[in-house]
N, C-alpha and C positions, 0 to 999 in steps of 0.2 A: 296485572290489572285486566280484568275481563269485562266484556259487555259495556265498556266505556267507549266513546262518550259523545254526547250530542249537546252542543251549547244551545240553550233556549234564547238567551239574550246576553249581550255584553254592553254595558253603559260606561262611558268614560267622561269624567268631569275635571275641569281645571281647578286644582286646590290652591296653588300658591305660585306667584311669580317672585323669584328671589330678588330681582332688581329690575328697574325699567329698561335696562339695556337689552336689546333684541337678541344679542348673541349669548346671553348668559343662560344657565340651566333653569329648568322648571320642574315641578312635581305634578304628576297627573294621577288622579284616582280612577281606577277601573274596577267595575263590578260586573259580575256575570252569574249565570246559573248553569250547572252541569247536570245532565240527566243521562241515564243509561240508555242503551239501544232499545230497551223495552218501553221507555217513555217515562219512567219514574225517576225521582232524584237519586243520585248516587249515594252510597253509604256515607254517613258523617265521618269525618276524620281529617287528617293532614295529608295533603297531596303535593308532591313536587311538581312545579309548573314552570313553563317558560312563556314569556310574552314578547312578541316581536311586532314592529311596525314596518309596513311595506308601502312602496309607491305603486305597486301593482296588485290586482285583485287575486291573482293565482300564482304567478311566477315571480322571479326576481330575488335579489338579495335584500335581507332586512336592513333598513336604515337605522334601526335601534333594536336592541335585544337585551332582556334582563331575565335572570334565572332566580327562582324562589325554591328553597329546599322543602318547605312544608307550609302550604297555604291551608288555613282552616276552612273546611267546607261543611256547612250545616244546612240540612234540607236542600242540598244542591247549590246553595248560594255561597259566593266567595267575593272577596274584595282585596285588591292589591293597590299599592302606590308605586307608580313608575317613576324612576329618577330619584328615589329616596335613598338609594345606597350609593356605592362607589361608581356605579354605572350611571353616568350623567345623561340627562335628556335635554337637548338643546332646544330652546324656544323657536329657533329658526326653522325647525322641521315643519312647524305648523303655519306654512305660508299659503299660497294660493292653490298648491297641488293637493288633491285628495289623498288621504292615507287609509290603509286597511290594517286592522289589528288581527294577529294570529295567535292562538293559544295552544300550547302543547302541555299535556298532562302525563307525567311519568314517562314511560317508554312508548306511549301511544303515538301514532302519527299526528301531525299538526291538524287541529280542527279547522273547518271551513272558515276562511277569513271574513271579517265583518268590517264594513266601511265606517270610518269615523264621521259622525254627523256634525251638527251645529255646535255642540258643547266644546269639543276639542279645538275647533277652528277659532273659538273665542279668544284663544291665546294670542293669535295674530291681531285681532281687533283690539284687544286690551293694550298691546304694545303700541299700536298706532295711536290709540287714544292718549296713552301716557306721553308720547312724543309731541302730540298736538297741544297738550295742555301745559307743557313746560313753561314756567315763568321764571324770569331772572330776579332773584332777590339778593340784595347786597352788591349789585354791580356799581361800578364807578363811572360816572358820566363827566362830560366836559365842565358842567356847572359845578361839579364838586372839587375842581382843581383851583388852587390859588394862583394868582399872577406870579410869573417868573418861577413857577415850580419846575417846568421842563426847561432844562438848560442844555447847551451843546454837549456837555460832558455825559449827559444821560441819553443822548441819541447815538445809536450805533452807526458806524460808517456805512453809507449806502442805504440806510433805512429810510431816508427822505429823498424822493426823486424830484425832478424838475417840475413835475405837474403839481407838487405840493408847495413850491417856493416861488415867490415872485422875484424876478430879476430887474424890476423897474429901476433899481438904484444904479444898474450898470447898463442901461439901455444903449447909451451912445457916448462917444467922446465929446460930443457937442449936443446941444438940445435937439431932439428929434432924430439923431443919428444912431447907427448900430454900435453896440459895444464890441467892436471887432477885436480889439486887443485882448480884452478879458476872455472872450470866447475862444480865440485862437490859443491863448496861453493855457486856458483850461484843457482844451483838446490835447495839446502837446504834452502837458503834464500827465494827463490821464493815460495817454499812449505809452509814455516812458515808464510810468508806474506799472502798467500792465505787463510791459515787456520785462521789466525787472522782476516782477512777481513770478512771471512764467519761468524765467531763467533760474530764479531762486528755488522755485518749487521743484523744477527738474533736477537741479543740482542736489537738493536735499534728498529727494527720492533715490537718486543714483547712489549717493553716499550710503544711505540706509541699506540698499540692495547689496552694495559691495561689502559692507560690514557684516551683513547677515550671511553672505556666501562664505566668508572666512571664519565664521563663528564656531568655536569649539566648546564642547560641554566639559567643564572641569568640576569635579565634586558631585556629579550626578549620581543618584542612587537607583540601581537596577534591582529587579526582583531577585536575582541571584544573590545579591548582597544582604538580603533580609534574613533574619533568624527564622528558624522553623517555628518558633513560638510567637512570632510577631503578631499574626492574626489573633491567636488566643489571648495575647496580652492586651491587644486593642479591645477585644470582646470583654475581657475581665475589667478593663478600665471604663467600660461603657461607651467607648468610641465607635464600636461596631456592634451590630446585632449578631446573636449567636449563629444565625443561619448563614452568615458570611463565611464562617469557618467550616460548617458541616455540610451545607447545601441540602439539608434535610427539610422536608415539608413540615415535619413535626416541630421544628424549631422556629417556624414562623409565628409571629404574634398577631392576633386579630384575624387569622385566616378563617374561611368558611368551614362549617361543620359538614364533612363529607361522609359521615357515618351512614346516612340512608343510601348513598350511592354504593358504598362498600357492600351493603346487604344485597342490593340489586346485582352487583357484580358477582357475589357468591352464588346467586341463583342462576344467572345467565351464562357465566363462564364456568360451566360444570366440567371438571376433568375426571379421568378414570379413578383418581385416588381421592376425590373430594369427600370431605367429611363435613356435613352441615352443622351449623351452630344450634344452640338450644332454642333460638327464636324461630327456627324453621321446623314446621311440624312434620315429623316422619315417624310413622308408627312402627315401633319394634326394631328400628335399625338406625344407627347413627351415620352409616356410610353406605352408599349404593354403588361404589366404584366397581364392584365385581359383577353388577347386574347390567352393565352397558358396555358396548364396544363401539367407541366413537369412530374408530378407523373404518369399521365395516358398516357404520350407520345402522346399528341394530341393537335391540334390547336383548339381554341374556336372562335366562331364568324368569322370563315374563309370565305373569299369571293374572287372569282376569279376577275381578272381585267375586268372591264366593258367597253364596247365601241360599237359603231354602225358600226365600220369597223375594219379590221385586225390591231392589234397594231404594228406588224412587219411582214416582209415577211417571209413566212414559207420555210425554206430550211433545209439541213441536220444538220446545227449547232443549229437549233431551235426545233429539234425533242423532243416531250413531252411537249412543251409549250401550256398551256390551257388558254382560255379566254371566257367570256360570251358575246355573241352577243346580245345586247339589241334590235337591230332592228328586230331580228327573235326570241327573247326569247329562245336562244339555247346555250348550252355549246359546244364549239368546241376545238379540240386539233390538234396540228401539227404532221403529220406523217413523216416529213422530206421532203415532196413535196407540200402538200396542207393541209388546215385545214378541218378535217373531223368532222361530227356531232356526238357528244357523247350522248347528251340528249337534248330534246326540251321541254320546259315548256309549258303546255297547256295554251291556251289563257285565259287571265284574264276574269272572269265572266262566266266560264264554270263549269260543275260539277267536273272536275278534278282540277280546280283552282278557287274556288269561290272568288268573290270580297267582301270586307267589305260592300261596297255600290257602286252605279253607278259612283260615283266620281272616284273610282279606275279604273273602266273600261275606262272612258274618259281619265284619265291620261296615262294609258298604251297604248291606241290606240285612239287618238283624232278623227281619221277619221271613227271610228266605226259607224254603223247605229243605230238610235233609235230602241228600241225593248226590248224584254224580255231577261234578263241575270240572272245568278245564283249569289245570294248574301248570305253572312253569317255575319251579323252585330256583333256577339260576337266572331268571328274569329275561326280558327281551334281549335278543342278541347273544344269549348264552349258548354253550356248546350243546346242551341237551334240549331236544324239542319238547314242546308242551304235551301233556297227556291228560287223560280223564281219570280223576280219583274220586273216591267216595268221601263226602263231607258230613260231619255231624255238626250242623249249624246250630240247632237248638241247644246243644251242649256247650256252645261258645266258639265253635270254629275248629274242631279237631279234624285232622286228615288221617285216614286209614292208610298206613304204610306197610303193614305186614299182618298175617294171621296164621294160626295153626288150627286146622280143622279137628273136631273131635274124632275119636276112633273107638271101635268096639272089637278090634282084633290087633294082633301084634305083627311085627315084622316089616313095617313100612320103611322105605329108604329116607333117612333124615340126615343129610350131610351137615358138617359144622358150618360151612359157608353159605347156608341157605339164606341168611339175612343180607349178605353182601351182594348177591347177584339177583337180577330180575328173574323171578321164578313164579310160574302159574299166575301172571298178573290179571288174567281175566276174572279170577275169583275175587279180586279186590274191588269189584264194582258193587259189592254188597257185603255188609258186615256179618251177615248170617253165616253160620258155620254148616259145613256139609260133612256128614259122617264119612270118615275114611277119605276125605278130600285131599289130605296132604298139607304141604307147606306153601305159603304164598308171600311174595315180597316184591316191592318195586326196586329193591337194591339200594345200597347206601350211596352209590354214585349219583343217583337221581336226587337225593336229599341232602347230601353234605354241603352244597352251596347255601342251603337255607339254615342249617343247624348252627347255632351259636352256643357260647358257654353255658347259658341258662335257658336254652330252648327246652320246653317241657314236653315230656312223653307220658302217655297214659297206657298202663298195662291192665287189661281186663281179662281175668280167667273165667271160663264158662264151664259149668259142671257137665260131665260127659252125658249123663242121663236126663238132665233138666236144663235147657238153654236159658231158662229164666233165673237160674241160680248163678249169681255172678259176684265177683269181688274185684276191686280196682286198687291200684297203687300208682303213684306219680313219681317220676324220676327225671333228673336233669340229663339231657342228651348232649353232653359235652362232645365236640367233634372228635376228639381223640378216642373217647370211649365208644361213641356211636359207630365209628368206622369198624370196630372189632367186636361188637356184641355177638355172643354165641360162638365166637371164633377167635380166642386169644385176648379178650378184654382183660386188662389188669388195672384200669383206672376206676377207682371207686368214686361214684357220684351219689349225691343225696337222694334218698328214697323216703317218701312220706305217704300217709293215708289220705291226704287232701291236696287239692290243687294249690292251696295257699302255701303249701310246704311248711306246715307248722305242727301237724299232728302225727304222732307215732313214727317219728323220723329216725332214720339210720343212714348208713353210707356203705355201699358195697358195689362190686362189679358184677357183670353177667359173665361168669367164667367157669371153665371146666375144672373139676376137682380130681379128675382121673376116673371116678366112678360115674359121674354125671355132670351135666352143665347146669349150674344153679342160677336162678334169678335172685341174686343176693338181696336180702332185706324184704322179700315178698313171701309172706306166709299167712296162714289163716288163723293166727292166734287171736286177732281181733274178732273173729267169727266163732270163737269157742273151740278151736282146735289147736293144740300145742304140738310142736314137732318141727321138722326141718322146713327149709324154704322150698318153694315150687322149683321143679327141675325137669330136665329132659334127658333122655339117653340118646345122644346123637351118635352118628357113626364114629367108632373109635373110642367111645366112652367105655366104662367097665362092662357094660352089657348093652348091646345094641338091638335087642329083640323087643324092647318096650316102645310103644308108639304114643305120640302126643305128650301131654304134661302129666306129671304126678303131683297130686294135691298134698301128699304126705299126711293124709288123714287116717289111712287104714280103715278099720271098722269102728273108730271112735264115735261115741254118741249115737250108737246104733246106725252107723254109716249115714249120718244126717247129711253129709255132703254127697250128692248123688253121682258117684262115679264107681260103677260096679266092675269095670275091667280090672281084674286083679285087686279089687278093693280101693284103689286110689290112682289108677292110670286112665288115660284116654281123654283127659280134659282138654278143652280148646283154649285159644288165646288170641286176643286182638291187640295190636300195638298201634298207637295213634301219636301224631305230633301236632303241636299247636304253636 
C-alpha cells in the first residue's frame, strides 16, 4: 500500500449498552475518513484495519484492540463497530480517564491517535443514569406479611442479635432486678458450645487430612491406557471437535478468513525460489527467484524500463524514477522536474562498445552508414581482441571477412589455407577490389566464436574487367565447414540464390577436386551461362599458374561476362557473414 494514509477525522458514537451493569460489554460505532499523502481520498475498496484504544496520546500499551480483515472504504469514508465480535469492549473503560483511538491500515504504521470526545464518554454517564433511576418493583415489605408468618423454624441460628430482641421478660429474678441467672447460664452455654464446636471442627479437619494423606488411586485411567483411536472415536461421536485430534488450523470451525494475510505474506516474505500466484501481476515471468540474491542483498539480471520516450511525466511525485532511453542509448532519471542524463552508452560498433558483428550495428541503428566499425566476435572478455571490420549496413548488416582481388596476370601465390589465417587484413577496410592485390582474410579463428549452424554467408563474384558486373550466392556457414573452407572442407551446406534460402538451392562443400578448388553450387547458370561451378587453382591443385577465380564461361555469349584473362580467369570475390 503506497502513499497512505492521513486520517481527516474519526468520530465514535455509543450504539448499544448490552445491560445496565457497569462491568458488561458494549458496542461502539467508529467512523473516519482516509486520505492519501497527496490530500485526496484513497482508492475505493476493502482495507485490512486495526483499531486500538489507549490511555496515552502517543505511547503505552492499548487497553483494547480489534482487527478487521476487510473494511469497505468509499470516497475515503469507513465505519466499524468495536466490540461487535469475539473481542469484547468493557464499558468500564469509559470512566473518568480520557482515551485515544489509534487506527492501523494494512501494513502501514499506526496513524496519529485521536482523543475520544464527548460521545464515547456518554457510556459512563448512561451507566450512572441507569443506576440512579433503578426502581424496585415486586419487592416484599413488612406490610405484605401476615401475622405469625415468621416462626422460629424459619429463622437461622445467629440471624437475630440482641439488638433485635427485647429481654424484658427476663430482666430480673425479682421486679426491678437483673436476670443474672439467665444471663450467666446463657454465657456459659455459649462458651461451652463454642469450645465444643472448635474441638469438633479441628477433629473433623484433622481426620480429613489424615484420610487424604493415605488416599490411594485405584482404577484411575492414565493417558497410556487409552487406545490410539480414542480421540478419533470421540471426534466421530461428536464429543470432541476434529481439531482436538489434528491440531490443524484448517480443522477449526468459525475461524477468521486469513486469505488476505496469506497474500501479503507471499509478497513480503519473498524467497529465492518464490513463484507468485496468478493474482500478483508479473509481466512475462511467473518466478523471479533467479533475479535476486537475498544473501548478498542485490538484484541480479536487473534492467531498467526500456523505451524510446518518457514512460511517465516527470514531476515531484516521480523524483528518482529511472529509465533507459533506447532512442538515445542513455540512462535518464527524474529530478522532480525533468529527466536528466545519468549515463550514455557509446554507439554500438565503437571502441567503447564493440559489436559482435555488423548485424548488431545495423540492429541498433538501421540508418547508420556503410563503413568500418569495431567488432568483437567472441564478445567482451574473449580471447581475441576487438578489431575494425567493414560493414554493409544498408544491405542488412553484413561483415566483410575475406576477399580475392581481380587479376590480369598469372602466377600469384595462392595457398590452400589462405582463408584460415589472418592475411593482408588491411585490404579488408574496403570491399573494393584491387587488380593483382592478392588474397585477404581475417582468419577463421577470429570468426568461429560467432558462427553457428545456420549463420549465413554471402559470396559475391566480381567480373575481372567490369567491377559493376556481379553475381551473389548465399550459403550456411556451419562451424565445421567454415573452419575448412578452401582447405579440406567435406561438409556440404545449403547454397541458394537468395538470402531467404528458398531460390535455386543446392547443397555442396567448398572443396578441392584435385584439378581445382570448387565453390560448390555457385555457377552463372542463372545469368545465362551453363557450365561448371566457380573455382580457383590454389597451390597444389592440378595447375597452380592461374590466378583469382574462374567464371567457367569461356567465350560463351560473345564473352558477355567480362573476364578477358584466358577468357574466364581473373575474377574477384568478396565473402561476407551476417
